N, C-alpha and C positions, 0 to 999 in steps of 0.2 A: 539460480543454479547452485549457489552456495547452500541454499536451503535443501535442495535435492540431496546433495552428498553429505551434508552435516546435520542440519537442524530437523529435517523430517525424521531422521532416524533417532536423533537425540530426544525430541519431544515424544516420539512414540515409546521409547524406552522409559521415559519418566512417568507415563500413564496418568496424566492429570487432565482436568477439564478446562481450567483457565491458566494463562501464563502467570497470573499473580500467585498461584499456588507454588510456583517454582521457588519463591522467596524463602519459604520456611523449610523447603527441602535442601536448598543450597546453603542457606545461612542459619544462624542460631541467635537465641536471645530475643530481648524485647525489640531490638532494632529490626529484626527480620519480620516480626509481626507488624510493626509500624510500616515497613516498606510494603508489605502485602496489602495493607489497607490503603496506603497512598497510591500504589499502582492500580488497585481496583478502582479507586475514585478517579484517577487521571484517565484510565482507559474506558471504564464503564460509564462515566458521566461526561467529563470534559471532552475527550477525543470523540467519543461516541455521539454526543449531542451536536458538536460542530459538524461532524461528517453527515449526520442526518439532515442538518439544516442546509448545508450546501447542496446535497442531493435533492432536497425538496425545492430549493431555489432554482436549480436547473430544470426540474420538472415543471415548476410554475412558469418559467420562461418559455418552455415549449408550448404549454397550454395557452398562454397569453397570445401567442402569434398564430397558432393553428386552429383554435377553436373559439366559437362565440359563447364561451362559458366562463363564468367567474373563476379565476385561477384557484382561489383558495377553496371554493366549493369542490372543484374537481380533485384537487390534491387531498382534501380532507376525506373524500369518498375512497380514493385509492389507499390512503393511510388507514382508514377504518377497516377496509377489507383485509389488508395485510395484517393489521393488528389481530383480527379475529382468528385467522388460521395460524398465526404465530403463537397466540395464547393457548390454543387448544391442541396444536400439533407439535409444539416444541421444536427441538433441534431437527427431528426427522422431517417435519413440514418445511423447515428452512432449506434443507438439502434437496428434498424432492421438488419443491417449487422452483428452486434455483436451476435445476436441471432442465425443466420444461421451459422456463422463461429464457434461459440461455439460448435455446434453439430458436425461439420466436424472435428475440432481439437480434441475433446474428443474421438470420435470414432476411429480416426486413431492412436492416442497416446496409447490408451488402447490396440489396436491391436498389436502395436510394443512391449509393455510390455509383453503380453502373448506369442507372437512368440519368443521373446528374451529368456524368461524362458524355453520354450520348446526346443529351439535350444541348450541350455546348459545342458539339461537332467533333468529339474525340478528345483523347488526352493531350494530343499535340496542341490543339486549340486552347485547351485549358491552361497549359503551361505557358503558351505564348501570351495569353491574357495576363497571367501573373507577372511575367517579365515586364510587360508594358504598364503595369499598374504603378502610378507614382508613389504610392505608400508601401510598395513591396519590392518588386524587382527580382533580379537573379539571386540575391542573398537569401531570399525566402526559400529558394529551391536547393540550398546547400544542406546536405545531411550532416556533414562534419566540418569543424573549423579548419582553417589553414594551418598545416603543421610545419610549414617551411620558415616561419618566424613567430616570435612571441607576440601574442595579442590578447586582448581581454576575453574574446570568445574562447580561445584555447585554454586560458586560465580557468574560466568557469566550467568548461568541459572536464578538465582534470579534477576540479573540486567535486563535481557531482559523482564522478567515478570513484574517487578516493574516500569520500566522506558519507555517501548515501548508503549507510550500512544499517542493518538491523538483523535480528535473528528470526525474521519472517512475519512478525505481527500477530496480534491476538486472535483474530477470527480465523486466520489461516492456520495458526497453531491448533485451534480447536478442531479443525477438520483433519489435520494430520493425526491428532490424538485419537480421532474416531475411526481411523483405518484399522483393518484387521491385524496388520503387522507392519514392521518398519519397511519392508520391501514395497508393500502397497502404498505406504505413505510417500516413499520416494517416487513411485510411479505417478501418483497423483500430483506431486509437486513438479514433476517433469512436464506433465501435460500443462499445468498452470503456467510454468515458466515459458514454455514454447508458445502458448497462446498469448501471453503478454507481449511476445515478440511479433505476433501477427496482427492482433486486433487493432492497434492504433491506426493502421493504414486504411481501415474502413472509414474512420473519421477524418484522417488527413486528406483523403481524396475529396470528401465533401467540403472540407475547409478550403481547398484549392478551387473547387467549383464555386464556392461562395464568393471568393475574391474575383473570379471571372465574371460572375453575374452582378456582383455589387462592389465595384472598385471603391465606391464611397457608400457607406451605409445610409439607407433611407432616413429621412428626418424622424427623430424620435426613437430610433433604434440604435442599439449598441452591439458590440461584437458578440455579446451573449445570445443575441437573437439571430445570429447568422445561420445557424443550422436549421432552425424551423423556417426561416425565410426561404431557404433552398427547398424545403419540403413543399411549401406553398407554390413556389415557382415552377417546379418540374413534375409534380405528381397530380394525378387526377383525384377525384373524391375517394374512390375505393382504396387506392394505394396509400393515400394520405391517412385514411383511417387505420390501415395496417401499420404505418409508421408510428402513429400515436399509440396504438396498442403495444408496439414494440418498446416504446419509451416507458409506457406504464409497466410493462414486464420488467424492464431494467430497473426502474424505480422501486417496484415492489420487491424485487430480488435483493437489492441492496438494503432496503429498509428492514426486511425480515431478518437478514443476517445481523444487522446492527442491533435490532431489538433483542434477538435471542442472545447475542454476544454480551450486550450490556446487562441484561437481566441476570446472566450467569455470574457476572462479577458481583452485582449488588447482593445476590442471594448467597452464593457460595463463599465469596471472600469478604462479605460484609455481614449479612444477617446470621448465617450459620457459623461463621468464624468468631464473631465478637458478641453477638446478642443472644442467639439461641443455638448453641453447639449441638444440642440433643433434640432438636425439633423433630416431630414425626413427619413422615413423608407427605401426608395430606396438607399439613401446614406449610411445608416447603413449596409444594405445588401452588398453593393459594398465594403465597408471597411472591412467587415467580411471576404469576399472572398479573398481580397488582403492580409489580416493578415494570413489567412490559408496558402496561397502560400508561404509567407515569412517564416512562421514557418517550413514548409516542407523543404524548401531549407536550412535553418539554421540548422535543425536537422540532415540532411544527411551530411552537410558540417562539422559538429562537430565530426562525428563518427570516422574519421581517427585519431583524437587526443587521443582517448581512447585506452589504452593498454589492459584493461580487463573489463568485466562486474562488477566484484567484486569491482574494483577500483571506478567506478562511483557510485555504490550502497552505498558503505561505505562513500564516500564523501557527498552524499545527507543526509544520516542518521546523520552524525556528524554535518553537516550544520544546521540541524533542531533540534539538541540536546536542550532540554528544551522547545522549542516552542510547542511540542506536549502536554506536561503536562499543559502549559499555555492555550493551546487550549481547554482543559477540564475545567480548573479552571474558565475561563472567563464566562462560562455559570452559574456557581453556587455560585460565590462570588461577591457581589455587589461592592467591593472596587477596583476590577481590572479596569484599564483604558487603553487608547491607548498606553501610555508610557510603560505599563507592557509588552505588546507584542513587541513594537519596541525595547526595551532594550534586551529582550530575543533573538530576531532575530539578533541584532547587536553582542551580545555576542557569539551566535552560529556561525556567519560568521567569527568572529575573531578567534575562536577556530579551525574551519575547515581550515582556511588559515594558522594558526600557525602549525597545524598538517602537512600540505603539506610542509611548509618551514623546519620544523624539520626533516621530513622524507627524504627530498632531500639534506639538507645542513649539518645536524648534527644528523644522525640517532643513533649514539652511546652515545648521551648525556643522562645521567642518571637522572631519576625522581623517587624519593622514592626507590632508589637503583636498579632500572631496566632501562636498555637502552631503549630509546623511540622506537626503531625498534622492540623491543621484547614485547611491550605492545600489548595485545590482543584488538581487536576491542571493545569488550564489556566493558573493563576497560576504554578505551578512552571515550566511550559513557557515562559511569557513571561520570567520571571526568568532561567532558564538560557540562553535564546536571546540575551537582552541581554548576558549575561556572555560567551558564546561569540563573539558578533559584535564586541564591544569588544576582546577579546583578539586576534581574527583581524585586525581593522583595524589595531591597533597593530603586530602582527607584520609585516603586509604592507608597511607604510611603513618598517619598520626593516630589511627585507631587500631584496636587489637584484631588479629586474624580470627577467622572462624575456627571453632574447636576441631581438633584432630578427628574426633569421633564423627562429627557431622560431615567433614570432608571425605572421610573413608566411606561412609554410607552412600553419599552422593556419587562418588567415583565408582563404587561397586555397581550401582544401579545403571549408570549411564555410559561408563568407559569413554569419556570424551576425547582423551589424548591431549596433546599440547603440553603446556608448562605446569605440570602437577608435581614435579620434583620428588621430594621424599614421600609424598602421599602415594604416588603411583608405585614407588619402590616398595612401600609397605603393604600395598593392596594384595589381597589374596588372588591367586590365579582364577581367571574367569573364562567361561565359554565365549562370551561376547568379545569381539575384537575391538581395539581402539578405533574411534571414528576418524580423528584427525591425524593423518600421517603425511609423509612427503608424497606418497602415491596418491592420496586424496587430492592434494593440490593439483597434480597433473590431471586427475579426473575432472576437477572443476574447470580447468582450462579447456578441456574437450567440450564440456557442456556450454561454456561461454562461447566457444567457437560456433556451436550449433545455433545458439540463440542470436548472437550478433550477426553471424553470417546470414541467417534467415531474414532478420529484419532489414539489414542493409540490402540484401538481394531483392526483397520485395520493393523497398524504397527506390532503388536505382531502376528497377523494371518499370515502376510507375512514372519515373522521371524520364523514361525512354533513353536510358543509358545502358546498352546491352553489355559492354565490356566490363565496367565495374560490377554490374549485376552478376555476370558469369564468375568473376573472381570471388565475390561474396558467397554465392551458392556453392562454389567449390570448397570454401572454408567451412560452410555449414555441413557439407557432406562428410568432410573429414571429422568434424565434431560429432556427427550422427554415428559414424563408425565407432568412435571412442565411447559414446554413451551406450550403444548397443552391446559392446564388449563388456562394459561394466555391469550392466543388468544381467547378462548371461553369467558372469562370474558370481553375482549375488545368488542367482537361481541354483548354481552348482553347489555353493556353500550350504544352501538350505536343504 
């Protein structure tokens, strides 16, 4: 929701292809060029390959359980098909196929959720089975922590809400930049944010069904195989084929996005920026296709090294600890410079590698009285974010600020609002309004009410708790009115 009201409009005003290009528009000097290269490497290669690897691992798990086909043969075929249309269709093919695959995946996964519940005798029977499961119980069905006293669940809940920040992410940024104008970018992000509030319940329902059907996982199977085990248990041959098709669609949709996104970094922020600034278009297209192939091969080659999807996801989250907060601050505080981001990224990398070393070599080493192996992910995130932000703040004040000329040019193009001090006072009058104002914060609260009200309303409805569901949907309705009024105001200004 923050992206709807702030970053969709800011990125569209900036008119760039990758978020790494931001670095040399916002900062100056050699440090800005270094930051652009480092960010392109981290996003286009490190983050991108790990994401492709865990997506491929997930698809391989589905195939292993549901099909009598070698998993790597099936995954390689799907990867190959995706690679071909991504190479020749570029960004347009990524967007067009995403749209089609979205419909296929959603329809099939909703079908599985409904049939799974009916197979178990209704949602009431599913919930009762979860409550009776020795490994789960009533706590599994709690959407929120207990707020009447301090506890670890509450602390982790607050940590995620307060620290899980970013300025929307690279491939989302690319789509916002591709919209016709900033109003369309905001509308696209509104759909995306609302859908993020709805879609997890398709999977959560199947997860509950899997607990009801398999209170103890069959021998040789892990939690990763729970979803496809439900497919095998409740679907016939025809619908099972539809679900496998849906997973192939979801897999290909994600992979084509990652391939296109990663190649844009390697070519635009690497090859064209540092090696061949004046390369002809034909050469750029060739290098883009070559980069796409190399990324696909590297992504599928990395997959066998991962032992779980959670492992990859947590590594990425801890690697970027602090960088997300800095990604927000850099828009609205004039004093941030390239070293602010570089130091946060270096601190995050050091912390993530330290976590791997401690977990592997000294898991029982105590920190603050708790063995490192017993630290929850959220607590590690809070610790690493605090370290990264402290390092970044110190480095910021020890290095020189960005030149006044660069700050004025960036401010004039984006009009971000916030703490720009003398820069905003010296800026020439502009037709564009400042994006961050006190009114914007109220608008964001309305959007948050819409999304949180929607997701909690759906959750409580599925848990057969009508009173909390009614309250949540009322909050969502109030948020919807706020969002509608904001978009009407934007249309009148246009």
